[in-house]
N, C-alpha and C positions, 0 to 999 in steps of 0.2 A: 821268132826271137822273143825272149822274155826279159823282164827286168831282173837282172842277176842279183841285185841286192835283196829284192823281195824273195826271189827263189831261194837264196841262201838262208834268209831268215825263216822261210817256211819249212826247210829241210833240216835246219840245225837242231840237234837234240837239246832238250831241257832236262838236266840231271834231276832237278827237283820233281818234275812231273814223272820222270822215269822211276824214281824211287817211290813216289806215291803209288804208281801203277803196280810196281813190284809188291808193295805192301798189300794191296788189294788181292793180288794173285795168291800171295802166301797165306793171307787170312783164310782164303777158301780151302787151302790145303791143310794147314796146321791149326787153324782156329784164330780168330781175331785177338784172343787173349794172349797169344804167343808171338804177336808182332808188335814191335815198339817203334811206331812211326812218328819221327820228329821232323818230317820233311816239309810239310806244307803249312804256311801261315794262314790258316782258315779260322777266323774267329769262332770260338766255341761257346762263349757266354751268350745267353739269349738277348735279343734286342729288348730294350726297355718296353715295359707293358704299354706305355703311352703310344709307342710306335705301332704296335699291332692293333691297338684300339683305333688309332687314326686311320689305318688302312681299312678296317671294317666300317668305320663311319663314312669314309669317303666313298667306298664302294656301294654304300646304300643309296647314294644319290642316283636318281634315275636319268639325269642329264648325261648321256653317254659322251658327248663332245667335251663337256666340262671335265669329266674324269679321264677320258682316254684320247682326247683330241690333241692336236699340236699345240705347243706353247710358242712364244716368241723364240727367236734363235738364241738369245742370251738367257732364256728362262723367264718364268713368271716374275713380274715385279714384286708381287706379294711375298714370294719365297726369298727373293734377293733382299728385300727390306727386312724380313725376319732374321736373316743371317747377319746383315749389317748391324741390326740392333743388338744382337747377341755379342758380336765382336766389340761394339761400342761400350756395352755394359761391362765387359770383362777387361778391356784394355784401355779404356778411356779415350777411344778414337772417335772420329766423326765420319764414319763411312756411310755411304748411301747405296741404294740399289744399283746405281750407275757405276759403282766401283767393282761390281761383281759380274762375272760371266760364268754361268752354270755349265757343267760338263758331265759326261757319263763316267764319273770317277776321276781319280788323280791321273791316270795314264793319258787321257785326252787333254787334261789340263797341262801336263808337262809337255806333251807333243806340241800343243798350240803355242806355248810360250817359247819353246826352243825354235820352232819354225819361224815365229815372229822375230826372233833375235838373230837368225841366221841370214846375214846379208850377202854373203858370197862363199865361195869354196874355201876361203882362208879362215872363215869364222870358227872360233874355238869355244866349246863349252867345257867347263872343268867339273870334275867329280872327285870327291874325297873318298879314298879307300878306307874301310870297306864300303861298298855302295851297291844299291839294287842293280842287278845285272842288266835290266831293261834300259837303263840310261844309255847304254851304248847304241842299241838300235834306234832309240828315240833321237839321238843326235845324228848318227850317221845316215839314217834314212832321210833326214832333212838336209843333208849336204854339209853338216858341220863335222868338225873333228872333236872327238872326246879326249880331253887331256886328263889323265888320272894322276892325282896327287897321292903318293905312297902313304900307307897307313902309319899312324903313330901307334905302334903296338905296345907302348908302355901304358898309356892312359886312354887310347882310342879317342883322343880329342883330334885337333887338326895339326898336321905336320907343317907348321908355318914356314920353316926354312925351305922345305921342298916346294911348298906352294909359291913362295916368293920367287923361287928360281924358275918356275914353270909359267907363271903369268906373263902375258905378252900383249903387244898392241892389238892382236887378233882376238883376245879374250872378250867375249860378249857377255858371258854369264857364268856363274858358278852355282852348282846345285848343292844345297845344304839340306841334309835329311836328319832331323833331330826331333824326337828320339829316333835312333838310327836302326835301320834294317841293313845289316844283320847283327850288329853288336849289342843293341839295347842300350847303348850309351847316350846320354843327353849332353849336348855341347853346353859348356858353362857360359855364363855371361861374359866372363873375362876372355874366353876363347873367341866369342863372337865380336866383342869390342876390338880385340886385336885384329881380327879379320876385317872389320869395318874400316879401321884406320888404314890398313894396307890397301884395301880396295879404293878408298877415297884418294889416297896419294897417287896410286897408279892411274885412276880415272882422270885426275887432273893432269898428270904427265902425258897421257895418251890423247887427251882432248875428246874423250867420249865416255859415257857412263859404262860401268861394269855392273851388271845387275846380279843380285842374289836371287836365285830361284829357290824359294823355300818349299821343299817337298814335305808336307806335314800331315800325312794320314794317321800318325801315331801321337799327335800333339796331346790328346786327352789321356793317353795311356802312360801314366807316370806314377811312381810309387813313393810313399813317404812324403817328405817335405822338399823333394828335389824340384828346383825351379826349371821350367821350360821357358826361356826368354822368348818374348814375341819379337821376332827379328825386325819388323818395320820400325819398332821403337828405337832400335840400335843403329840401323842402316836404312836411310830413307829410300834408296833405290832397290827395294825388295819387292818382288812379285811372289805372292803366296799361291801355292797349289795345294788344295785340300780335298780329302775324301771322307765320306761318312762310313766307309766300309768297315773300319776298325772301331771307331768311337761308338757307333750304334749297331755294330754287328750286322751290317747290311752289304756285304761284298757283292752279292748277286744282283743287287738292285741298281748298281752303277750310278751313283750320284756324287758330285763334288763341285768344285768351283775354282776359278782363277780370281784372285783379288789383286786389283791394280790400284793401290792407294794414290791419292792426289799428289802426295809428296814425291812420287816417282818422277824422275826426269822424263819430260815429254810424255806425261801420263796418258793424255788423251790419244796421242798417236800410238803409244804402246797398246792401249786397250783396243784401238781399232785394228792394229796388226794381229793381236791375239784373236779377235773376232773373225778377222779375215782368214787367219790360219785355220780356225775351226771350220769355217765355211768351206775352205779348199779341201779339207779332209773329211767333210761330212759330219763333223762333230758339233752339230747344232740341235736345238730342240730336244733337250734331255727328256726322259720319260715323265709324262705328266703326273701320273699317280704318285710317284715317289717325290716329285717336287712338292706336291700338295701336302704330303706327309712331313717333309722337312719344314715347310712353312709352319706347321702346327708343333713340331718337335725340335726346333732349333736349339732350345735350351735344355734338352735332355742330356744326361751324362751317363757314362757306363758304370756298372758296378764291377769294380776290378778285384774284388775279394778273391775270387777263384784263381785269377791269373797271378795275383800276389802270392797266394799260398803255393802255387806251382813253382813260381820263381824262387822263393825261399827254399823250398824242398830240394829242387834240382841243383841250384847253385851251391847250397850247403853240402849236399851229399857228394857232389862231384869234387868240390874243393877239398873236402875231407879225405877223399880217395887219393888225391894228389894231382888232379887235373888243374890246369891254369885257365881261368875264365875272366873275360872282361866283366866289369861290374855292371849288371843289367838294371839300370834305374828306370827304364821305360820300354815301351813296345812289349812284345812277348817272345823275345828271342834271347838265347844264350850263345855267346861266341866263345868257343872252347879251343885251346891250343892242342893240336894232335900230339900225343906223348912222344911219338917218334919223329915229329916234324913233317910227316907225309900224310896230309889229311885224306888224300885219295886212297892210299893204301889202307888207312884206318877205316874209312867208310866202307870199302869193299870187304874187308875182313869182318867188320861188324855186321854187315848185311848178310854175308854168306854163312857165317857161323852162329849168329844170334838173332837174325831178323831184326836187328837194331839199325834203324835208318836215320843217318845223319848226313847233312849236306856239306861237302867240301867247300872251302872258302875261295877257291881259285876264281870262280865266276864272279865273286864279289870283290875281286882285286886284292885278295889277301890270302895267298897260299899258306898252308901250314895250320890253318884254323878251320873249324867246323861250325856250322849254324845248326842250332837245335830250336825248333819252334815248340814252346811249352804251352801253347793254347790247345792242350789235350786234356784228357781226364787225369785227375790226380792219381787214380788207381793205376793207370798205365805207367805213370812215372815210377811209382813204387815197384811195380812188377819189373820194370826195366833196369833197376839199379844193380841187381846181381850181374847182368850182362856188362854194364859199364865197369864194374869192379873186375870181372874176369878179363876184360879187354886191357885195362891199364896194368894189371898184374902180368899179362903176357909180354908187355913192353918193358916192364921193370926187371 
């Protein structure tokens, strides 16, 4: 006998990965220049030069254990201190190394927090549609129920009316992802303040805290003067999950953290439970080399000029053609309404007729919309525009 939940996860198809694989196959047949792949959110801008230099400098050290040995379970104190100092400088906080638990990216961070908050089979974790599809297995594999709040398809903020009706005494936490994957929308301060007030009222009513789980891998990817509020400033019971995959273009290096501020209710117990969850799942001692890099590069920021150029080009061209799109103020995604209301049919037709690969929004909890990852070459976007125009004309 096998664990059926794990078996199901292992055999379930990933449409994003299937589209990406199809694109590679077609590129070998018709040429890469004739495939327009918007499927995968793989950062395309180079890592900051300081990151690459740090790797070279660290690797020149002849002390193999220092460079390649184990760290402590929660990560090196020097790395955690550097991260805390960066947050303190930017947000006026007073974090310490002891507030941080380093992880192999945002996925283990989220898994550890969800597992720590799942007290029994009735525990509920909420997600706001549209949301990253992996939230569901993260919750359900740990015995929690994922409660989905339907999307606000007008502004792609939070549907507060729906949320208020779905929150319950079993609600342990609510995942907030801003800037959002897949919409690219940034939740406004007003939205977050309204949410904080609602959660505070319900926590008092139910007699236990309801934690915000702030999933923030795109926090530094924002354009113009749009504010990305730091959620612990607004709602004290916020646990932050972060990854350097997008901000430093390091998805393959797998480094991130859980931040448990002292203001969190039962903060020391929450931190211990997060650490215990990481231990139970084997998510401890993140890679030493990249920890040492982050210690040196915690203050580095991405150069977003290329993403911004792509964002403006794609959003401007598609809206001019008649597509309806959420306003993408952050991340590197464009969320587009399917002209016929059927994103799966649109995606299939675009794929077969034009090698135009877009991801239907069903898995993100928002049918009828499509995600386009614009962390691609500007030239590919320009080459793809005639295909988009032909597609929408076919539906008009």
